[in-house]
C-alpha positions in Angstrom: 14.7 100.1 90.8 14.1 103.3 92.8 16.6 106.1 93.4 16.8 105.2 97.2 17.5 101.5 96.2 20.3 102.6 93.9 21.9 104.7 96.7 21.6 101.8 99.1 23.2 99.4 96.5 26.0 101.8 95.8 26.7 102.5 99.6 27.0 98.8 100.2 29.7 98.1 97.7 33.2 97.3 98.8 36.0 99.5 98.1 37.2 96.9 95.5 33.8 96.6 94.0 33.4 100.4 93.7 36.6 100.6 91.9 35.7 98.1 89.3 32.4 99.6 88.8 34.1 103.1 88.3 36.5 101.6 85.6 33.8 99.6 84.0 31.9 102.9 83.5 34.8 104.9 82.2 38.3 103.4 81.1 36.9 100.0 80.0 35.2 101.4 77.0 38.3 103.1 75.7 40.4 100.2 76.5 38.1 98.0 74.4 38.0 100.5 71.4 41.9 101.2 71.5 42.9 97.6 71.4 40.1 96.6 69.0 41.5 99.4 66.6 45.2 97.9 67.2 44.1 94.4 66.5 41.9 95.4 63.4 44.7 97.6 61.8 47.0 94.5 62.1 44.6 92.3 60.5 43.9 94.7 57.7 47.7 95.8 57.4 46.8 99.4 58.1 49.7 101.4 59.6 49.1 101.4 63.4 48.9 104.9 64.7 47.5 106.4 61.6 44.1 108.1 62.6 41.6 110.7 61.3 41.0 113.4 63.8 37.8 115.6 63.0 35.1 117.3 64.9 32.8 114.3 65.0 35.5 112.4 66.4 36.5 114.8 69.1 32.9 115.6 70.2 31.9 112.0 70.4 35.0 111.5 72.9 33.9 114.6 74.9 30.4 113.3 75.1 31.4 109.9 76.3 33.9 111.3 78.8 31.4 113.7 80.2 28.7 111.2 80.4 31.3 108.8 82.3 32.3 111.6 84.7 28.7 112.6 85.4 27.9 109.0 86.4 31.2 108.4 88.2 30.8 111.7 90.2 27.3 110.7 91.3 28.3 107.3 92.5 31.4 108.7 94.4 29.1 111.6 95.8 26.8 109.0 97.3 29.8 107.1 98.8 31.4 110.4 100.2 34.4 110.5 98.2 36.2 113.9 98.8 39.8 113.5 97.6 39.2 115.6 94.3 38.0 118.5 96.4 41.4 118.8 98.2 43.5 118.3 95.0 41.7 120.7 92.5 42.4 124.0 94.3 44.8 126.4 92.8 47.8 128.0 94.4 50.3 130.5 92.8 53.2 128.1 93.3 51.6 125.7 91.1 52.5 127.8 88.1 56.1 126.7 89.0 55.0 123.0 89.2 53.2 123.2 85.7 56.3 124.7 84.1 58.6 122.1 85.7 56.3 119.1 84.8 56.1 120.3 81.1 59.9 120.9 81.0 61.0 117.7 82.7 58.6 115.5 80.7 59.7 117.1 77.5 63.4 116.7 78.2 62.8 112.9 79.3 60.7 112.1 76.2 63.2 113.8 74.0 66.2 111.7 75.5 64.3 108.5 75.4 63.7 109.1 71.6 67.3 109.9 71.2 68.6 106.8 73.0 66.0 104.6 71.4 67.1 106.1 67.9 70.8 105.4 68.7 70.2 101.9 70.0 67.7 100.8 67.3 67.5 103.3 64.4 65.3 101.1 62.1 62.9 100.1 64.7 62.6 103.8 65.9 62.0 105.1 62.4 59.4 102.3 61.9 57.5 103.1 65.0 57.7 107.1 64.6 56.8 106.7 60.8 53.8 104.6 61.3 52.5 107.2 63.9 50.6 109.7 61.8 47.4 111.8 62.6 45.3 113.3 59.8 43.7 116.5 61.3 40.5 117.9 60.3 39.2 119.6 63.4 38.1 123.0 64.4 39.9 124.8 67.3 36.7 124.7 69.2 36.6 121.0 69.1 40.4 120.8 70.0 40.1 123.2 73.0 37.0 121.3 74.1 38.8 118.0 74.1 41.8 119.7 75.7 39.7 120.6 78.8 37.5 117.6 79.2 39.9 114.7 78.3 42.7 115.8 80.9 40.2 116.1 83.7 38.7 112.7 82.8 42.1 110.9 82.6 43.9 112.5 85.5 41.1 112.1 87.9 40.6 108.4 87.1 44.1 107.2 86.6 45.8 109.5 89.1 43.6 111.0 91.6 41.1 108.2 92.2 43.3 105.2 91.5 46.1 106.5 94.1 43.2 106.9 96.5 42.0 103.5 96.0 45.5 101.9 96.1 46.9 104.0 98.9 47.7 101.0 101.1 50.3 99.7 98.3 53.7 100.7 97.9 54.0 104.1 96.0 56.2 102.6 93.4 53.6 99.9 92.7 50.8 102.5 92.5 52.7 104.6 89.9 53.4 101.5 87.8 49.7 100.5 87.9 48.6 103.8 87.0 51.0 104.1 84.1 50.0 100.7 82.8 46.2 101.7 83.0 47.0 104.9 81.2 48.8 102.9 78.5 46.1 100.4 77.9 43.7 102.8 76.3 46.5 104.5 74.2 47.5 101.2 72.4 46.0 102.5 69.2 49.3 104.6 68.9 51.0 101.2 68.4 54.6 100.9 69.9 55.0 104.6 70.1 52.8 104.6 73.2 55.8 102.7 75.2 58.2 105.7 74.6 55.6 108.5 75.1 52.6 107.6 77.1 54.3 105.3 79.5 57.1 107.7 80.6 54.4 110.5 80.9 52.4 108.3 83.2 55.4 107.5 85.5 56.1 111.4 85.7 52.6 112.2 86.4 52.4 109.4 89.0 55.5 110.4 90.8 54.3 114.0 90.9 50.9 113.2 92.5 52.6 110.8 94.9 54.9 113.7 95.9 52.4 116.6 96.0 48.8 115.1 96.0 47.7 117.7 93.5 45.7 116.9 90.4 45.2 120.5 88.9 48.8 120.9 87.7 48.7 117.5 86.0 45.4 118.4 84.2 46.9 121.8 82.9 50.0 120.1 81.6 48.0 117.3 80.0 45.8 120.0 78.3 48.7 121.7 76.8 49.9 118.4 75.3 46.4 117.6 73.9 45.9 121.0 72.4 49.5 121.2 70.9 49.3 117.7 69.6 45.9 118.1 67.9 46.5 121.7 66.6 50.2 121.4 65.2 
């Protein structure tokens, strides 16, 4: 198949087919590995959420995500996708947005944890106690992942997905976006329900309101770098 044939094929895809192709290239791999990890740990009786993070692991993730982004951007460029161009620009007021998103998400997560602990202390202790990361990665790998991964995720599950589902009701798009985000964090076990899901809802609400991706990328980057370097 020649390059011209590939371009013709891609241009003839319906919007629905394009969306499935994009997610098959990108998110599907991480959904499979995350849920395989969850199931395998359950079978082998390994605590869910216990993970080793080292340079090899982080660099492999960076490589897969970069490759996925290159392929997706190539496809979307051929199909005339321009939404990212309009939502990646920086404006001084976004500094306030970044601070607000980070502060609000921290407060929400803290109160969810407090509430859950008050309602079901033994269950909360079990969830949090099983989520453990053994870290052996250099600061270079951590920063590299902290740049690439937020761009990868926020473009796909917020910027792109909201554009593809813009005809649906906003609350439904936010819900779908949050569930997609949750689907490749299942390796964290039940902990992802009180961390990843609320963050997905907050990020989705912000994008619906302001249609900007850059502040979300920066906040996500802060979370990743702090979590991996703590």
